[in-house]
PDB file of N, H, CA, C and O in Angstrom:
ATOM      1  N   GLN A   1     -22.748   7.846   6.856  1.00  0.00           N
ATOM      2  CA  GLN A   1     -23.500   9.299   6.348  1.00  0.00           C
ATOM      3  C   GLN A   1     -22.300  10.161   6.907  1.00  0.00           C
ATOM      4  O   GLN A   1     -21.855   9.860   8.015  1.00  0.00           O
ATOM      5  N   TRP A   2     -21.790  11.143   6.256  1.00  0.00           N
ATOM      6  H   TRP A   2     -22.151  11.388   5.356  1.00  0.00           H
ATOM      7  CA  TRP A   2     -21.026  12.150   6.621  1.00  0.00           C
ATOM      8  C   TRP A   2     -21.330  13.147   6.120  1.00  0.00           C
ATOM      9  O   TRP A   2     -21.511  13.375   4.924  1.00  0.00           O
ATOM     10  N   GLN A   3     -21.464  14.269   7.578  1.00  0.00           N
ATOM     11  H   GLN A   3     -21.317  14.084   8.550  1.00  0.00           H
ATOM     12  CA  GLN A   3     -21.974  15.436   7.523  1.00  0.00           C
ATOM     13  C   GLN A   3     -20.901  16.602   7.734  1.00  0.00           C
ATOM     14  O   GLN A   3     -19.879  16.282   8.342  1.00  0.00           O
ATOM     15  N   ILE A   4     -21.042  18.046   7.251  1.00  0.00           N
ATOM     16  H   ILE A   4     -21.872  18.306   6.758  1.00  0.00           H
ATOM     17  CA  ILE A   4     -20.111  19.204   7.863  1.00  0.00           C
ATOM     18  C   ILE A   4     -21.085  20.261   7.689  1.00  0.00           C
ATOM     19  O   ILE A   4     -21.621  20.675   6.661  1.00  0.00           O
ATOM     20  N   ALA A   5     -21.243  20.718   9.254  1.00  0.00           N
ATOM     21  H   ALA A   5     -20.808  20.381  10.089  1.00  0.00           H
ATOM     22  CA  ALA A   5     -22.373  21.832   9.519  1.00  0.00           C
ATOM     23  C   ALA A   5     -23.580  21.514   9.025  1.00  0.00           C
ATOM     24  O   ALA A   5     -24.279  22.366   8.477  1.00  0.00           O
ATOM     25  N   GLY A   6     -23.987  20.146   9.176  1.00  0.00           N
ATOM     26  H   GLY A   6     -23.419  19.454   9.621  1.00  0.00           H
ATOM     27  CA  GLY A   6     -25.393  19.592   8.824  1.00  0.00           C
ATOM     28  C   GLY A   6     -25.669  19.391   7.396  1.00  0.00           C
ATOM     29  O   GLY A   6     -26.830  19.181   7.046  1.00  0.00           O
ATOM     30  N   VAL A   7     -24.717  19.434   6.538  1.00  0.00           N
ATOM     31  H   VAL A   7     -23.774  19.604   6.823  1.00  0.00           H
ATOM     32  CA  VAL A   7     -25.070  19.380   5.348  1.00  0.00           C
ATOM     33  C   VAL A   7     -24.447  18.129   4.953  1.00  0.00           C
ATOM     34  O   VAL A   7     -23.243  18.100   5.206  1.00  0.00           O
ATOM     35  N   ASN A   8     -24.835  17.280   4.505  1.00  0.00           N
ATOM     36  H   ASN A   8     -25.814  17.304   4.299  1.00  0.00           H
ATOM     37  CA  ASN A   8     -24.368  15.668   3.709  1.00  0.00           C
ATOM     38  C   ASN A   8     -23.136  15.970   2.805  1.00  0.00           C
ATOM     39  O   ASN A   8     -23.174  16.861   1.957  1.00  0.00           O
ATOM     40  N   VAL A   9     -22.169  15.278   2.997  1.00  0.00           N
ATOM     41  H   VAL A   9     -22.138  14.554   3.686  1.00  0.00           H
ATOM     42  CA  VAL A   9     -20.868  15.457   2.007  1.00  0.00           C
ATOM     43  C   VAL A   9     -20.537  14.233   1.623  1.00  0.00           C
ATOM     44  O   VAL A   9     -20.954  13.263   2.256  1.00  0.00           O
ATOM     45  N   ASP A  10     -19.910  14.123   0.767  1.00  0.00           N
ATOM     46  H   ASP A  10     -19.571  14.911   0.253  1.00  0.00           H
ATOM     47  CA  ASP A  10     -19.105  12.974   0.275  1.00  0.00           C
ATOM     48  C   ASP A  10     -17.672  13.021   0.952  1.00  0.00           C
ATOM     49  O   ASP A  10     -16.815  13.904   0.978  1.00  0.00           O
ATOM     50  N   GLN A  11     -17.747  11.399   1.636  1.00  0.00           N
ATOM     51  H   GLN A  11     -18.444  10.682   1.615  1.00  0.00           H
ATOM     52  CA  GLN A  11     -16.605  11.537   2.329  1.00  0.00           C
ATOM     53  C   GLN A  11     -15.214  11.860   1.670  1.00  0.00           C
ATOM     54  O   GLN A  11     -14.422  12.595   2.260  1.00  0.00           O
ATOM     55  N   ARG A  12     -14.897  11.269   0.356  1.00  0.00           N
ATOM     56  H   ARG A  12     -15.540  10.672  -0.123  1.00  0.00           H
ATOM     57  CA  ARG A  12     -13.988  12.076  -0.352  1.00  0.00           C
ATOM     58  C   ARG A  12     -13.744  13.371  -0.702  1.00  0.00           C
ATOM     59  O   ARG A  12     -12.732  13.586  -1.369  1.00  0.00           O
ATOM     60  N   SER A  13     -14.575  14.439  -0.343  1.00  0.00           N
ATOM     61  H   SER A  13     -15.398  14.264   0.199  1.00  0.00           H
ATOM     62  CA  SER A  13     -14.544  15.573  -0.609  1.00  0.00           C
ATOM     63  C   SER A  13     -14.141  16.277   1.061  1.00  0.00           C
ATOM     64  O   SER A  13     -13.765  17.443   1.174  1.00  0.00           O
ATOM     65  N   THR A  14     -14.258  15.600   1.925  1.00  0.00           N
ATOM     66  H   THR A  14     -14.564  14.652   1.833  1.00  0.00           H
ATOM     67  CA  THR A  14     -13.914  16.148   3.415  1.00  0.00           C
ATOM     68  C   THR A  14     -12.338  17.014   3.464  1.00  0.00           C
ATOM     69  O   THR A  14     -12.238  18.176   3.859  1.00  0.00           O
ATOM     70  N   PRO A  15     -11.217  16.198   2.992  1.00  0.00           N
ATOM     71  CA  PRO A  15     -10.286  17.214   3.256  1.00  0.00           C
ATOM     72  C   PRO A  15      -9.977  18.560   2.826  1.00  0.00           C
ATOM     73  O   PRO A  15      -9.212  19.357   3.369  1.00  0.00           O
ATOM     74  N   ALA A  16     -10.876  18.754   1.472  1.00  0.00           N
ATOM     75  H   ALA A  16     -11.497  18.107   1.030  1.00  0.00           H
ATOM     76  CA  ALA A  16     -10.931  19.741   0.762  1.00  0.00           C
ATOM     77  C   ALA A  16     -11.818  20.830   1.620  1.00  0.00           C
ATOM     78  O   ALA A  16     -11.542  21.994   1.908  1.00  0.00           O
ATOM     79  N   ILE A  17     -12.743  20.202   1.866  1.00  0.00           N
ATOM     80  H   ILE A  17     -12.968  19.256   1.632  1.00  0.00           H
ATOM     81  CA  ILE A  17     -13.810  21.315   3.096  1.00  0.00           C
ATOM     82  C   ILE A  17     -13.071  21.367   4.381  1.00  0.00           C
ATOM     83  O   ILE A  17     -13.171  22.509   4.829  1.00  0.00           O
ATOM     84  N   LEU A  18     -12.568  20.819   4.938  1.00  0.00           N
ATOM     85  H   LEU A  18     -12.486  19.891   4.574  1.00  0.00           H
ATOM     86  CA  LEU A  18     -11.576  21.023   6.378  1.00  0.00           C
ATOM     87  C   LEU A  18     -10.862  22.319   6.178  1.00  0.00           C
ATOM     88  O   LEU A  18     -10.898  23.306   6.913  1.00  0.00           O
ATOM     89  N   ARG A  19     -10.147  22.137   4.961  1.00  0.00           N
ATOM     90  H   ARG A  19     -10.118  21.335   4.364  1.00  0.00           H
ATOM     91  CA  ARG A  19      -8.903  22.939   4.433  1.00  0.00           C
ATOM     92  C   ARG A  19      -9.526  24.682   4.255  1.00  0.00           C
ATOM     93  O   ARG A  19      -9.164  25.792   4.643  1.00  0.00           O
ATOM     94  N   GLN A  20     -10.729  24.072   3.380  1.00  0.00           N
ATOM     95  H   GLN A  20     -11.023  23.170   3.065  1.00  0.00           H
ATOM     96  CA  GLN A  20     -11.207  25.178   3.038  1.00  0.00           C
ATOM     97  C   GLN A  20     -11.876  26.262   4.110  1.00  0.00           C
ATOM     98  O   GLN A  20     -11.924  27.478   3.923  1.00  0.00           O
ATOM     99  N   ARG A  21     -12.424  25.490   5.372  1.00  0.00           N
ATOM    100  H   ARG A  21     -12.385  24.502   5.524  1.00  0.00           H
ATOM    101  CA  ARG A  21     -13.114  25.800   6.454  1.00  0.00           C
ATOM    102  C   ARG A  21     -11.623  26.651   7.417  1.00  0.00           C
ATOM    103  O   ARG A  21     -11.732  27.774   7.910  1.00  0.00           O
ATOM    104  N   VAL A  22     -10.753  26.073   7.470  1.00  0.00           N
ATOM    105  H   VAL A  22     -10.665  25.161   7.070  1.00  0.00           H
ATOM    106  CA  VAL A  22      -9.385  26.591   8.418  1.00  0.00           C
ATOM    107  C   VAL A  22      -9.260  27.971   7.650  1.00  0.00           C
ATOM    108  O   VAL A  22      -9.291  29.059   8.225  1.00  0.00           O
ATOM    109  N   MET A  23      -9.101  27.781   6.147  1.00  0.00           N
ATOM    110  H   MET A  23      -9.076  26.897   5.681  1.00  0.00           H
ATOM    111  CA  MET A  23      -8.549  29.285   5.547  1.00  0.00           C
ATOM    112  C   MET A  23      -9.580  30.199   5.480  1.00  0.00           C
ATOM    113  O   MET A  23      -9.228  31.375   5.579  1.00  0.00           O
ATOM    114  N   GLN A  24     -10.742  29.983   5.342  1.00  0.00           N
ATOM    115  H   GLN A  24     -11.028  29.028   5.262  1.00  0.00           H
ATOM    116  CA  GLN A  24     -12.057  30.845   5.502  1.00  0.00           C
ATOM    117  C   GLN A  24     -11.942  31.697   6.962  1.00  0.00           C
ATOM    118  O   GLN A  24     -11.925  32.926   7.025  1.00  0.00           O
ATOM    119  N   THR A  25     -11.868  30.801   8.098  1.00  0.00           N
ATOM    120  H   THR A  25     -11.881  29.802   8.047  1.00  0.00           H
ATOM    121  CA  THR A  25     -12.043  31.644   9.021  1.00  0.00           C
ATOM    122  C   THR A  25     -10.840  32.215   9.933  1.00  0.00           C
ATOM    123  O   THR A  25     -11.046  33.061  10.804  1.00  0.00           O
ATOM    124  N   GLY A  26      -9.710  31.738   9.687  1.00  0.00           N
ATOM    125  H   GLY A  26      -9.543  31.051   8.980  1.00  0.00           H
ATOM    126  CA  GLY A  26      -8.732  32.378   9.976  1.00  0.00           C
ATOM    127  C   GLY A  26      -8.525  32.261  11.506  1.00  0.00           C
ATOM    128  O   GLY A  26      -7.792  33.046  12.107  1.00  0.00           O
ATOM    129  N   GLU A  27      -9.214  31.227  12.132  1.00  0.00           N
ATOM    130  H   GLU A  27      -9.809  30.589  11.643  1.00  0.00           H
ATOM    131  CA  GLU A  27      -9.345  31.032  13.512  1.00  0.00           C
ATOM    132  C   GLU A  27      -9.007  29.549  13.691  1.00  0.00           C
ATOM    133  O   GLU A  27      -8.958  28.702  12.800  1.00  0.00           O
ATOM    134  N   PRO A  28      -8.779  29.380  15.034  1.00  0.00           N
ATOM    135  CA  PRO A  28      -8.696  27.706  15.134  1.00  0.00           C
ATOM    136  C   PRO A  28      -9.929  27.144  15.230  1.00  0.00           C
ATOM    137  O   PRO A  28     -10.786  27.799  15.822  1.00  0.00           O
ATOM    138  N   LEU A  29     -10.302  25.760  14.648  1.00  0.00           N
ATOM    139  H   LEU A  29      -9.605  25.228  14.167  1.00  0.00           H
ATOM    140  CA  LEU A  29     -11.830  25.471  14.516  1.00  0.00           C
ATOM    141  C   LEU A  29     -11.748  24.089  15.418  1.00  0.00           C
ATOM    142  O   LEU A  29     -10.800  23.319  15.571  1.00  0.00           O
ATOM    143  N   ARG A  30     -12.963  24.056  15.910  1.00  0.00           N
ATOM    144  H   ARG A  30     -13.734  24.681  15.785  1.00  0.00           H
ATOM    145  CA  ARG A  30     -13.091  22.611  16.352  1.00  0.00           C
ATOM    146  C   ARG A  30     -13.685  21.930  15.866  1.00  0.00           C
ATOM    147  O   ARG A  30     -14.591  22.431  15.201  1.00  0.00           O
ATOM    148  N   LEU A  31     -13.579  20.401  15.872  1.00  0.00           N
ATOM    149  H   LEU A  31     -12.843  19.994  16.413  1.00  0.00           H
ATOM    150  CA  LEU A  31     -14.245  19.408  14.927  1.00  0.00           C
ATOM    151  C   LEU A  31     -15.018  18.465  16.131  1.00  0.00           C
ATOM    152  O   LEU A  31     -14.473  17.832  17.035  1.00  0.00           O
ATOM    153  N   ARG A  32     -16.350  18.580  15.855  1.00  0.00           N
ATOM    154  H   ARG A  32     -16.793  19.093  15.121  1.00  0.00           H
ATOM    155  CA  ARG A  32     -17.324  17.882  16.668  1.00  0.00           C
ATOM    156  C   ARG A  32     -17.619  16.390  15.789  1.00  0.00           C
ATOM    157  O   ARG A  32     -18.274  16.406  14.748  1.00  0.00           O
ATOM    158  N   ILE A  33     -17.086  15.221  16.318  1.00  0.00           N
ATOM    159  H   ILE A  33     -16.553  15.208  17.164  1.00  0.00           H
ATOM    160  CA  ILE A  33     -17.356  13.938  15.470  1.00  0.00           C
ATOM    161  C   ILE A  33     -18.536  13.529  16.695  1.00  0.00           C
ATOM    162  O   ILE A  33     -18.396  13.511  17.918  1.00  0.00           O
ATOM    163  N   ARG A  34     -19.852  13.182  15.772  1.00  0.00           N
ATOM    164  H   ARG A  34     -19.966  13.196  14.779  1.00  0.00           H
ATOM    165  CA  ARG A  34     -20.645  12.646  16.274  1.00  0.00           C
ATOM    166  C   ARG A  34     -21.087  11.101  15.885  1.00  0.00           C
ATOM    167  O   ARG A  34     -21.663  10.917  14.813  1.00  0.00           O
ATOM    168  N   THR A  35     -20.847  10.141  16.652  1.00  0.00           N
ATOM    169  H   THR A  35     -20.379  10.290  17.523  1.00  0.00           H
ATOM    170  CA  THR A  35     -21.035   8.628  16.426  1.00  0.00           C
ATOM    171  C   THR A  35     -21.452   7.854  17.279  1.00  0.00           C
ATOM    172  O   THR A  35     -21.809   8.454  18.293  1.00  0.00           O
ATOM    173  N   ASP A  36     -21.558   6.880  17.320  1.00  0.00           N
ATOM    174  H   ASP A  36     -21.268   6.392  16.496  1.00  0.00           H
ATOM    175  CA  ASP A  36     -21.870   5.837  18.456  1.00  0.00           C
ATOM    176  C   ASP A  36     -21.080   4.658  18.345  1.00  0.00           C
ATOM    177  O   ASP A  36     -20.338   4.648  17.363  1.00  0.00           O
ATOM    178  N   ARG A  37     -21.039   3.576  19.155  1.00  0.00           N
ATOM    179  H   ARG A  37     -21.642   3.585  19.953  1.00  0.00           H
ATOM    180  CA  ARG A  37     -20.265   2.578  19.537  1.00  0.00           C
ATOM    181  C   ARG A  37     -20.243   1.566  18.393  1.00  0.00           C
ATOM    182  O   ARG A  37     -19.385   0.683  18.388  1.00  0.00           O
ATOM    183  N   GLN A  38     -21.190   1.666  17.388  1.00  0.00           N
ATOM    184  H   GLN A  38     -21.887   2.383  17.393  1.00  0.00           H
ATOM    185  CA  GLN A  38     -21.210   0.719  16.407  1.00  0.00           C
ATOM    186  C   GLN A  38     -20.078   1.221  15.145  1.00  0.00           C
ATOM    187  O   GLN A  38     -19.778   0.435  14.246  1.00  0.00           O
ATOM    188  N   VAL A  39     -19.667   2.235  15.195  1.00  0.00           N
ATOM    189  H   VAL A  39     -19.911   2.873  15.925  1.00  0.00           H
ATOM    190  CA  VAL A  39     -19.058   2.685  13.994  1.00  0.00           C
ATOM    191  C   VAL A  39     -17.434   2.562  14.853  1.00  0.00           C
ATOM    192  O   VAL A  39     -16.967   3.106  15.853  1.00  0.00           O
ATOM    193  N   PRO A  40     -16.849   1.405  13.718  1.00  0.00           N
ATOM    194  CA  PRO A  40     -15.355   0.974  13.910  1.00  0.00           C
ATOM    195  C   PRO A  40     -14.536   2.495  13.932  1.00  0.00           C
ATOM    196  O   PRO A  40     -14.738   3.593  13.413  1.00  0.00           O
ATOM    197  N   TYR A  41     -13.402   1.848  14.923  1.00  0.00           N
ATOM    198  H   TYR A  41     -13.238   0.956  15.345  1.00  0.00           H
ATOM    199  CA  TYR A  41     -12.201   3.345  14.773  1.00  0.00           C
ATOM    200  C   TYR A  41     -11.714   3.378  12.938  1.00  0.00           C
ATOM    201  O   TYR A  41     -11.300   4.320  12.262  1.00  0.00           O
ATOM    202  N   SER A  42     -11.959   2.040  12.592  1.00  0.00           N
ATOM    203  H   SER A  42     -12.295   1.274  13.141  1.00  0.00           H
ATOM    204  CA  SER A  42     -11.044   2.333  10.798  1.00  0.00           C
ATOM    205  C   SER A  42     -12.074   3.309  10.501  1.00  0.00           C
ATOM    206  O   SER A  42     -11.456   4.148   9.844  1.00  0.00           O
ATOM    207  N   ARG A  43     -13.305   3.710  10.594  1.00  0.00           N
ATOM    208  H   ARG A  43     -13.806   3.029  11.128  1.00  0.00           H
ATOM    209  CA  ARG A  43     -13.888   4.687  10.046  1.00  0.00           C
ATOM    210  C   ARG A  43     -13.628   6.008  10.371  1.00  0.00           C
ATOM    211  O   ARG A  43     -13.643   6.867   9.488  1.00  0.00           O
ATOM    212  N   ILE A  44     -13.395   6.274  11.504  1.00  0.00           N
ATOM    213  H   ILE A  44     -13.382   5.577  12.221  1.00  0.00           H
ATOM    214  CA  ILE A  44     -13.010   7.406  12.056  1.00  0.00           C
ATOM    215  C   ILE A  44     -11.506   7.736  12.160  1.00  0.00           C
ATOM    216  O   ILE A  44     -11.185   8.921  12.248  1.00  0.00           O
ATOM    217  N   GLU A  45     -10.744   6.961  12.156  1.00  0.00           N
ATOM    218  H   GLU A  45     -11.004   5.998  12.084  1.00  0.00           H
ATOM    219  CA  GLU A  45      -9.093   7.643  11.608  1.00  0.00           C
ATOM    220  C   GLU A  45      -8.956   8.161  10.590  1.00  0.00           C
ATOM    221  O   GLU A  45      -8.121   9.065  10.609  1.00  0.00           O
ATOM    222  N   PRO A  46      -9.456   7.967   9.619  1.00  0.00           N
ATOM    223  CA  PRO A  46      -9.197   8.930   8.152  1.00  0.00           C
ATOM    224  C   PRO A  46      -9.589  10.512   8.738  1.00  0.00           C
ATOM    225  O   PRO A  46      -8.933  11.526   8.498  1.00  0.00           O
ATOM    226  N   LEU A  47     -10.814  10.433   9.552  1.00  0.00           N
ATOM    227  H   LEU A  47     -11.346   9.609   9.747  1.00  0.00           H
ATOM    228  CA  LEU A  47     -11.304  11.913   9.586  1.00  0.00           C
ATOM    229  C   LEU A  47     -10.298  12.659  10.548  1.00  0.00           C
ATOM    230  O   LEU A  47     -10.016  13.855  10.473  1.00  0.00           O
ATOM    231  N   LEU A  48      -9.836  11.812  11.407  1.00  0.00           N
ATOM    232  H   LEU A  48     -10.065  10.840  11.468  1.00  0.00           H
ATOM    233  CA  LEU A  48      -8.782  12.263  12.389  1.00  0.00           C
ATOM    234  C   LEU A  48      -7.546  12.932  11.777  1.00  0.00           C
ATOM    235  O   LEU A  48      -7.098  14.041  12.067  1.00  0.00           O
ATOM    236  N   ARG A  49      -7.107  12.118  10.938  1.00  0.00           N
ATOM    237  H   ARG A  49      -7.471  11.217  10.702  1.00  0.00           H
ATOM    238  CA  ARG A  49      -5.712  12.327  10.122  1.00  0.00           C
ATOM    239  C   ARG A  49      -6.183  13.618   9.278  1.00  0.00           C
ATOM    240  O   ARG A  49      -5.548  14.670   9.353  1.00  0.00           O
ATOM    241  N   GLU A  50      -7.361  13.477   8.450  1.00  0.00           N
ATOM    242  H   GLU A  50      -7.877  12.622   8.390  1.00  0.00           H
ATOM    243  CA  GLU A  50      -7.704  14.568   7.522  1.00  0.00           C
ATOM    244  C   GLU A  50      -7.426  15.853   8.633  1.00  0.00           C
ATOM    245  O   GLU A  50      -6.518  16.673   8.501  1.00  0.00           O
ATOM    246  N   ALA A  51      -8.244  15.837   9.558  1.00  0.00           N
ATOM    247  H   ALA A  51      -8.982  15.170   9.665  1.00  0.00           H
ATOM    248  CA  ALA A  51      -8.714  17.197  10.333  1.00  0.00           C
ATOM    249  C   ALA A  51      -6.962  17.516  10.656  1.00  0.00           C
ATOM    250  O   ALA A  51      -6.460  18.492  10.098  1.00  0.00           O
ATOM    251  N   ALA A  52      -6.308  16.851  11.354  1.00  0.00           N
ATOM    252  H   ALA A  52      -6.716  16.058  11.808  1.00  0.00           H
ATOM    253  CA  ALA A  52      -4.673  16.892  11.681  1.00  0.00           C
ATOM    254  C   ALA A  52      -4.187  17.621  10.391  1.00  0.00           C
ATOM    255  O   ALA A  52      -3.550  18.647  10.630  1.00  0.00           O
ATOM    256  N   GLU A  53      -4.316  17.376   9.353  1.00  0.00           N
ATOM    257  H   GLU A  53      -4.833  16.543   9.159  1.00  0.00           H
ATOM    258  CA  GLU A  53      -3.638  17.741   8.323  1.00  0.00           C
ATOM    259  C   GLU A  53      -4.135  19.029   7.949  1.00  0.00           C
ATOM    260  O   GLU A  53      -3.284  19.857   7.626  1.00  0.00           O
ATOM    261  N   ALA A  54      -5.340  19.367   7.926  1.00  0.00           N
ATOM    262  H   ALA A  54      -6.031  18.694   8.188  1.00  0.00           H
ATOM    263  CA  ALA A  54      -5.748  20.645   8.046  1.00  0.00           C
ATOM    264  C   ALA A  54      -5.691  21.544   8.863  1.00  0.00           C
ATOM    265  O   ALA A  54      -6.300  22.611   8.786  1.00  0.00           O
ATOM    266  N   GLY A  55      -4.945  21.198   9.736  1.00  0.00           N
ATOM    267  H   GLY A  55      -4.450  20.332   9.799  1.00  0.00           H
ATOM    268  CA  GLY A  55      -4.690  21.943  10.832  1.00  0.00           C
ATOM    269  C   GLY A  55      -5.468  22.325  12.174  1.00  0.00           C
ATOM    270  O   GLY A  55      -5.246  23.181  13.030  1.00  0.00           O
ATOM    271  N   ILE A  56      -6.469  21.356  12.028  1.00  0.00           N
ATOM    272  H   ILE A  56      -6.650  20.660  11.333  1.00  0.00           H
ATOM    273  CA  ILE A  56      -7.454  21.153  13.207  1.00  0.00           C
ATOM    274  C   ILE A  56      -7.033  20.297  14.256  1.00  0.00           C
ATOM    275  O   ILE A  56      -6.782  19.142  13.910  1.00  0.00           O
ATOM    276  N   GLY A  57      -6.879  20.620  15.604  1.00  0.00           N
ATOM    277  H   GLY A  57      -7.083  21.558  15.885  1.00  0.00           H
ATOM    278  CA  GLY A  57      -6.275  19.926  16.701  1.00  0.00           C
ATOM    279  C   GLY A  57      -7.178  20.181  17.740  1.00  0.00           C
ATOM    280  O   GLY A  57      -6.680  20.033  18.856  1.00  0.00           O
ATOM    281  N   ASP A  58      -8.406  20.533  17.713  1.00  0.00           N
ATOM    282  H   ASP A  58      -8.811  20.653  16.807  1.00  0.00           H
ATOM    283  CA  ASP A  58      -9.349  20.672  18.722  1.00  0.00           C
ATOM    284  C   ASP A  58     -10.373  19.799  18.064  1.00  0.00           C
ATOM    285  O   ASP A  58     -10.963  20.143  17.040  1.00  0.00           O
ATOM    286  N   ILE A  59     -10.597  18.494  18.767  1.00  0.00           N
ATOM    287  H   ILE A  59     -10.117  18.214  19.599  1.00  0.00           H
ATOM    288  CA  ILE A  59     -11.330  17.380  18.131  1.00  0.00           C
ATOM    289  C   ILE A  59     -12.125  16.761  19.411  1.00  0.00           C
ATOM    290  O   ILE A  59     -11.578  16.147  20.327  1.00  0.00           O
ATOM    291  N   VAL A  60     -13.493  17.033  19.306  1.00  0.00           N
ATOM    292  H   VAL A  60     -13.937  17.532  18.562  1.00  0.00           H
ATOM    293  CA  VAL A  60     -14.588  16.345  20.551  1.00  0.00           C
ATOM    294  C   VAL A  60     -15.402  15.424  19.981  1.00  0.00           C
ATOM    295  O   VAL A  60     -16.087  15.663  18.987  1.00  0.00           O
ATOM    296  N   PHE A  61     -15.365  14.243  20.629  1.00  0.00           N
ATOM    297  H   PHE A  61     -14.808  14.049  21.437  1.00  0.00           H
ATOM    298  CA  PHE A  61     -16.351  13.417  20.392  1.00  0.00           C
ATOM    299  C   PHE A  61     -17.744  13.630  21.165  1.00  0.00           C
ATOM    300  O   PHE A  61     -17.728  13.975  22.346  1.00  0.00           O
ATOM    301  N   SER A  62     -18.865  13.432  20.525  1.00  0.00           N
ATOM    302  H   SER A  62     -18.878  13.152  19.565  1.00  0.00           H
ATOM    303  CA  SER A  62     -20.305  13.473  21.159  1.00  0.00           C
ATOM    304  C   SER A  62     -20.790  11.977  20.642  1.00  0.00           C
ATOM    305  O   SER A  62     -20.740  11.674  19.450  1.00  0.00           O
ATOM    306  N   VAL A  63     -21.194  11.212  21.514  1.00  0.00           N
ATOM    307  H   VAL A  63     -21.234  11.459  22.483  1.00  0.00           H
ATOM    308  CA  VAL A  63     -21.541   9.835  21.315  1.00  0.00           C
ATOM    309  C   VAL A  63     -22.927   9.561  21.531  1.00  0.00           C
ATOM    310  O   VAL A  63     -23.422   9.750  22.642  1.00  0.00           O
ATOM    311  N   TYR A  64     -23.533   9.174  20.657  1.00  0.00           N
ATOM    312  H   TYR A  64     -23.131   9.021  19.754  1.00  0.00           H
ATOM    313  CA  TYR A  64     -25.039   8.947  20.506  1.00  0.00           C
ATOM    314  C   TYR A  64     -25.159   7.735  21.672  1.00  0.00           C
ATOM    315  O   TYR A  64     -24.609   6.635  21.629  1.00  0.00           O
ATOM    316  N   GLN A  65     -26.032   8.256  22.715  1.00  0.00           N
ATOM    317  H   GLN A  65     -26.479   9.150  22.751  1.00  0.00           H
ATOM    318  CA  GLN A  65     -26.321   6.750  23.775  1.00  0.00           C
ATOM    319  C   GLN A  65     -27.854   6.602  23.280  1.00  0.00           C
ATOM    320  O   GLN A  65     -28.722   7.384  22.892  1.00  0.00           O
ATOM    321  N   GLU A  66     -27.750   5.179  23.491  1.00  0.00           N
ATOM    322  H   GLU A  66     -27.045   4.543  23.806  1.00  0.00           H
ATOM    323  CA  GLU A  66     -28.876   4.500  23.240  1.00  0.00           C
ATOM    324  C   GLU A  66     -30.247   4.539  24.107  1.00  0.00           C
ATOM    325  O   GLU A  66     -30.106   4.285  25.303  1.00  0.00           O
ATOM    326  N   ARG A  67     -31.464   4.807  23.677  1.00  0.00           N
ATOM    327  H   ARG A  67     -31.578   5.013  22.705  1.00  0.00           H
ATOM    328  CA  ARG A  67     -32.199   5.278  25.155  1.00  0.00           C
ATOM    329  C   ARG A  67     -32.301   3.874  25.708  1.00  0.00           C
ATOM    330  O   ARG A  67     -32.019   2.742  25.314  1.00  0.00           O
ATOM    331  N   GLY A  68     -32.914   4.523  26.973  1.00  0.00           N
ATOM    332  H   GLY A  68     -33.143   5.443  27.293  1.00  0.00           H
ATOM    333  CA  GLY A  68     -32.833   3.295  28.199  1.00  0.00           C
ATOM    334  C   GLY A  68     -31.575   3.107  29.007  1.00  0.00           C
ATOM    335  O   GLY A  68     -31.603   2.488  30.071  1.00  0.00           O
ATOM    336  N   GLN A  69     -30.570   3.586  28.560  1.00  0.00           N
ATOM    337  H   GLN A  69     -30.548   4.088  27.696  1.00  0.00           H
ATOM    338  CA  GLN A  69     -29.403   3.519  28.758  1.00  0.00           C
ATOM    339  C   GLN A  69     -28.993   4.763  29.951  1.00  0.00           C
ATOM    340  O   GLN A  69     -27.829   4.898  30.327  1.00  0.00           O
TER     341      GLN A  69
END
């Protein structure tokens, strides 16, 4: 499941949405990726590439921690 600003989006629409957000704000954006260790890098890498192509260089990872750890 992919979300942008709390809204579910189709992964294929992500590049256009990222570019649109960059143009709308006119300021550097921060991309926060929330995931857990079960998600393979191969699922994250396209998002990193799309963010770079859109001009987003400030990327932060928020990792979900399992309860009891």
